[in-house]
C-alpha positions as protocol buffer text, in pm:
chain_id: "A"
residue {
  index: 1
  type: MET
  ca { x: -21596 y: 18888 z: 6201 }
}
residue {
  index: 2
  type: ASN
  ca { x: -21549 y: 19110 z: 6518 }
}
residue {
  index: 3
  type: LYS
  ca { x: -21401 y: 18962 z: 6820 }
}
residue {
  index: 4
  type: ASN
  ca { x: -21740 y: 18984 z: 7016 }
}
residue {
  index: 5
  type: GLN
  ca { x: -21907 y: 18769 z: 6697 }
}
residue {
  index: 6
  type: LYS
  ca { x: -21555 y: 18521 z: 6767 }
}
residue {
  index: 7
  type: LEU
  ca { x: -21648 y: 18481 z: 7124 }
}
residue {
  index: 8
  type: ALA
  ca { x: -21983 y: 18415 z: 7068 }
}
residue {
  index: 9
  type: LYS
  ca { x: -21893 y: 18157 z: 6831 }
}
residue {
  index: 10
  type: GLU
  ca { x: -21654 y: 18042 z: 6996 }
}
residue {
  index: 11
  type: ILE
  ca { x: -21868 y: 17947 z: 7328 }
}
residue {
  index: 12
  type: LEU
  ca { x: -22173 y: 17812 z: 7129 }
}
residue {
  index: 13
  type: ALA
  ca { x: -21877 y: 17570 z: 6989 }
}
residue {
  index: 14
  type: ASN
  ca { x: -21774 y: 17483 z: 7362 }
}
residue {
  index: 15
  type: HIS
  ca { x: -22171 y: 17416 z: 7450 }
}
residue {
  index: 16
  type: LYS
  ca { x: -22169 y: 17228 z: 7158 }
}
residue {
  index: 17
  type: ILE
  ca { x: -22441 y: 17466 z: 6986 }
}
residue {
  index: 18
  type: ASN
  ca { x: -22494 y: 17497 z: 6647 }
}
residue {
  index: 19
  type: ALA
  ca { x: -22363 y: 17834 z: 6578 }
}
residue {
  index: 20
  type: SER
  ca { x: -22642 y: 17995 z: 6356 }
}
residue {
  index: 21
  type: TYR
  ca { x: -22666 y: 18354 z: 6246 }
}
residue {
  index: 22
  type: TYR
  ca { x: -22927 y: 18468 z: 6491 }
}
residue {
  index: 23
  type: ARG
  ca { x: -22730 y: 18302 z: 6803 }
}
residue {
  index: 24
  type: ILE
  ca { x: -22407 y: 18478 z: 6704 }
}
residue {
  index: 25
  type: ILE
  ca { x: -22608 y: 18818 z: 6676 }
}
residue {
  index: 26
  type: ILE
  ca { x: -22811 y: 18775 z: 6990 }
}
residue {
  index: 27
  type: LEU
  ca { x: -22519 y: 18665 z: 7197 }
}
residue {
  index: 28
  type: GLU
  ca { x: -22294 y: 18915 z: 7027 }
}
residue {
  index: 29
  type: GLN
  ca { x: -22545 y: 19170 z: 7161 }
}
residue {
  index: 30
  type: ILE
  ca { x: -22528 y: 19026 z: 7514 }
}
residue {
  index: 31
  type: ILE
  ca { x: -22149 y: 19021 z: 7543 }
}
residue {
  index: 32
  type: ARG
  ca { x: -22100 y: 19367 z: 7411 }
}
residue {
  index: 33
  type: SER
  ca { x: -22335 y: 19498 z: 7642 }
}
residue {
  index: 34
  type: GLN
  ca { x: -22204 y: 19623 z: 8018 }
}
residue {
  index: 35
  type: ASN
  ca { x: -22545 y: 19563 z: 8171 }
}
residue {
  index: 36
  type: CYS
  ca { x: -22793 y: 19319 z: 8182 }
}
residue {
  index: 37
  type: LEU
  ca { x: -23059 y: 19381 z: 7884 }
}
residue {
  index: 38
  type: LYS
  ca { x: -23423 y: 19389 z: 7887 }
}
residue {
  index: 39
  type: ILE
  ca { x: -23562 y: 19240 z: 7603 }
}
residue {
  index: 40
  type: GLU
  ca { x: -23695 y: 19527 z: 7423 }
}
residue {
  index: 41
  type: THR
  ca { x: -23350 y: 19644 z: 7405 }
}
residue {
  index: 42
  type: LEU
  ca { x: -23193 y: 19319 z: 7274 }
}
residue {
  index: 43
  type: TYR
  ca { x: -23479 y: 19306 z: 7011 }
}
residue {
  index: 44
  type: ASN
  ca { x: -23411 y: 19643 z: 6932 }
}
residue {
  index: 45
  type: GLN
  ca { x: -23032 y: 19613 z: 6922 }
}
residue {
  index: 46
  type: THR
  ca { x: -23080 y: 19284 z: 6733 }
}
residue {
  index: 47
  type: TYR
  ca { x: -23347 y: 19410 z: 6473 }
}
residue {
  index: 48
  type: LYS
  ca { x: -23084 y: 19687 z: 6329 }
}
residue {
  index: 49
  type: ILE
  ca { x: -22856 y: 19412 z: 6242 }
}
residue {
  index: 50
  type: THR
  ca { x: -23103 y: 19182 z: 6115 }
}
residue {
  index: 51
  type: PRO
  ca { x: -23434 y: 19312 z: 6042 }
}
residue {
  index: 52
  type: THR
  ca { x: -23556 y: 18952 z: 5991 }
}
residue {
  index: 53
  type: ILE
  ca { x: -23518 y: 18830 z: 6338 }
}
residue {
  index: 54
  type: SER
  ca { x: -23898 y: 18783 z: 6516 }
}
residue {
  index: 55
  type: LYS
  ca { x: -23959 y: 18822 z: 6869 }
}
residue {
  index: 56
  type: ALA
  ca { x: -24025 y: 18429 z: 6885 }
}
residue {
  index: 57
  type: THR
  ca { x: -23690 y: 18375 z: 6745 }
}
residue {
  index: 58
  type: LEU
  ca { x: -23532 y: 18602 z: 6995 }
}
residue {
  index: 59
  type: TYR
  ca { x: -23704 y: 18427 z: 7299 }
}
residue {
  index: 60
  type: ASN
  ca { x: -23628 y: 18067 z: 7168 }
}
residue {
  index: 61
  type: ASN
  ca { x: -23282 y: 18156 z: 7134 }
}
residue {
  index: 62
  type: LEU
  ca { x: -23238 y: 18349 z: 7454 }
}
residue {
  index: 63
  type: SER
  ca { x: -23411 y: 18034 z: 7645 }
}
residue {
  index: 64
  type: LEU
  ca { x: -23162 y: 17775 z: 7471 }
}
residue {
  index: 65
  type: LEU
  ca { x: -22914 y: 18023 z: 7599 }
}
residue {
  index: 66
  type: GLU
  ca { x: -23028 y: 18022 z: 7900 }
}
residue {
  index: 67
  type: ASN
  ca { x: -23072 y: 17658 z: 7924 }
}
residue {
  index: 68
  type: ASN
  ca { x: -22723 y: 17561 z: 7839 }
}
residue {
  index: 69
  type: GLY
  ca { x: -22578 y: 17769 z: 8144 }
}
residue {
  index: 70
  type: ILE
  ca { x: -22446 y: 18060 z: 7864 }
}
residue {
  index: 71
  type: ILE
  ca { x: -22654 y: 18385 z: 8000 }
}
residue {
  index: 72
  type: ASN
  ca { x: -22846 y: 18429 z: 8340 }
}
residue {
  index: 73
  type: LYS
  ca { x: -23235 y: 18538 z: 8305 }
}
residue {
  index: 74
  type: ILE
  ca { x: -23263 y: 18797 z: 8583 }
}
residue {
  index: 75
  type: VAL
  ca { x: -23653 y: 18816 z: 8682 }
}
residue {
  index: 76
  type: PHE
  ca { x: -23745 y: 19160 z: 8887 }
}
residue {
  index: 77
  type: SER
  ca { x: -24065 y: 19142 z: 8836 }
}
residue {
  index: 78
  type: LYS
  ca { x: -24299 y: 19004 z: 8524 }
}
residue {
  index: 79
  type: ASP
  ca { x: -24252 y: 19330 z: 8361 }
}
residue {
  index: 80
  type: ASP
  ca { x: -23863 y: 19386 z: 8403 }
}
residue {
  index: 81
  type: VAL
  ca { x: -23665 y: 19036 z: 8325 }
}
residue {
  index: 82
  type: ARG
  ca { x: -23337 y: 19152 z: 8203 }
}
residue {
  index: 83
  type: TYR
  ca { x: -23044 y: 18892 z: 8024 }
}
residue {
  index: 84
  type: CYS
  ca { x: -22677 y: 18911 z: 8068 }
}
residue {
  index: 85
  type: LEU
  ca { x: -22372 y: 18661 z: 8002 }
}
residue {
  index: 86
  type: ASN
  ca { x: -22323 y: 18384 z: 8239 }
}
residue {
  index: 87
  type: ASP
  ca { x: -21923 y: 18394 z: 8351 }
}
residue {
  index: 88
  type: GLY
  ca { x: -21956 y: 18130 z: 8600 }
}
residue {
  index: 89
  type: ASN
  ca { x: -21905 y: 18329 z: 8893 }
}
residue {
  index: 90
  type: GLY
  ca { x: -22213 y: 18388 z: 9113 }
}
residue {
  index: 91
  type: TYR
  ca { x: -22364 y: 18719 z: 9135 }
}
residue {
  index: 92
  type: MET
  ca { x: -22693 y: 18896 z: 9295 }
}
residue {
  index: 93
  type: TYR
  ca { x: -22835 y: 19149 z: 9113 }
}
residue {
  index: 94
  type: PHE
  ca { x: -22914 y: 19460 z: 9322 }
}
residue {
  index: 95
  type: ARG
  ca { x: -23181 y: 19698 z: 9182 }
}
residue {
  index: 96
  type: CYS
  ca { x: -23187 y: 20067 z: 9313 }
}
residue {
  index: 97
  type: LYS
  ca { x: -23514 y: 20164 z: 9374 }
}
residue {
  index: 98
  type: LYS
  ca { x: -23477 y: 20546 z: 9344 }
}
residue {
  index: 99
  type: CYS
  ca { x: -23295 y: 20545 z: 9002 }
}
residue {
  index: 100
  type: ASN
  ca { x: -23344 y: 20198 z: 8888 }
}
residue {
  index: 101
  type: GLY
  ca { x: -22989 y: 20097 z: 8812 }
}
residue {
  index: 102
  type: ILE
  ca { x: -22868 y: 19744 z: 8814 }
}
residue {
  index: 103
  type: TYR
  ca { x: -22546 y: 19625 z: 8976 }
}
residue {
  index: 104
  type: LYS
  ca { x: -22374 y: 19285 z: 8962 }
}
residue {
  index: 105
  type: ILE
  ca { x: -22267 y: 19200 z: 9289 }
}
residue {
  index: 106
  type: GLU
  ca { x: -22015 y: 18895 z: 9293 }
}
residue {
  index: 107
  type: PHE
  ca { x: -22045 y: 18650 z: 9588 }
}
residue {
  index: 108
  type: ASP
  ca { x: -21924 y: 18297 z: 9730 }
}
residue {
  index: 109
  type: GLU
  ca { x: -22139 y: 18105 z: 9600 }
}
residue {
  index: 110
  type: ASN
  ca { x: -22016 y: 17817 z: 9804 }
}
residue {
  index: 111
  type: CYS
  ca { x: -22118 y: 17957 z: 10106 }
}
residue {
  index: 112
  type: ILE
  ca { x: -22492 y: 17916 z: 9996 }
}
residue {
  index: 113
  type: LYS
  ca { x: -22402 y: 17576 z: 9869 }
}
residue {
  index: 114
  type: ASN
  ca { x: -22267 y: 17450 z: 10209 }
}
residue {
  index: 115
  type: LYS
  ca { x: -22608 y: 17539 z: 10355 }
}
residue {
  index: 116
  type: MET
  ca { x: -22802 y: 17338 z: 10169 }
}
residue {
  index: 117
  type: HIS
  ca { x: -22785 y: 17053 z: 10366 }
}
residue {
  index: 118
  type: GLY
  ca { x: -22731 y: 16791 z: 10083 }
}
residue {
  index: 119
  type: HIS
  ca { x: -22976 y: 16960 z: 9846 }
}
residue {
  index: 120
  type: LYS
  ca { x: -22833 y: 16991 z: 9567 }
}
residue {
  index: 121
  type: ILE
  ca { x: -22840 y: 17355 z: 9345 }
}
residue {
  index: 122
  type: GLU
  ca { x: -22771 y: 17346 z: 8968 }
}
residue {
  index: 123
  type: LYS
  ca { x: -22876 y: 17739 z: 8923 }
}
residue {
  index: 124
  type: LEU
  ca { x: -22851 y: 18001 z: 9144 }
}
residue {
  index: 125
  type: ASN
  ca { x: -22997 y: 18346 z: 9069 }
}
residue {
  index: 126
  type: THR
  ca { x: -23083 y: 18620 z: 9302 }
}
residue {
  index: 127
  type: THR
  ca { x: -23197 y: 18931 z: 9344 }
}
residue {
  index: 128
  type: ALA
  ca { x: -23175 y: 19244 z: 9568 }
}
residue {
  index: 129
  type: TYR
  ca { x: -23349 y: 19575 z: 9591 }
}
residue {
  index: 130
  type: GLY
  ca { x: -23279 y: 19857 z: 9793 }
}
residue {
  index: 131
  type: ILE
  ca { x: -23075 y: 20220 z: 9738 }
}
residue {
  index: 132
  type: CYS
  ca { x: -22746 y: 20228 z: 9581 }
}
residue {
  index: 133
  type: LYS
  ca { x: -22451 y: 20416 z: 9685 }
}
residue {
  index: 134
  type: LYS
  ca { x: -22501 y: 20693 z: 9471 }
}
residue {
  index: 135
  type: CYS
  ca { x: -22854 y: 20747 z: 9587 }
}
residue {
  index: 136
  type: LEU
  ca { x: -22799 y: 20755 z: 9970 }
}
């Protein structure tokens, strides 16, 4: 078992989720990635490791991981949904309209929570669009 699989197993245990083979493999791919993964990329990576995985299994496990706060689901459009590890920090996901690059930009989540006038935020995920500094 490699270090990413061990970390995946530990994360699942900390959330009291059964560490099934598929969950470990899916979470390992997300941990290993430096970028937010599209569903097609994630499916292809997991399929190379375990060709018995179905897209339904992948979607069901991603939903479970998202609902338990382990991963973030970032929706840029109905055709561009990505998944990345939730490390507990607040992020804005910025997409460059020229190169299609995606950047995680950390921000102070408390600043936004303080402006909510008594509303309780349980999950905060935001996206921004523009031109990255490389393309300017």
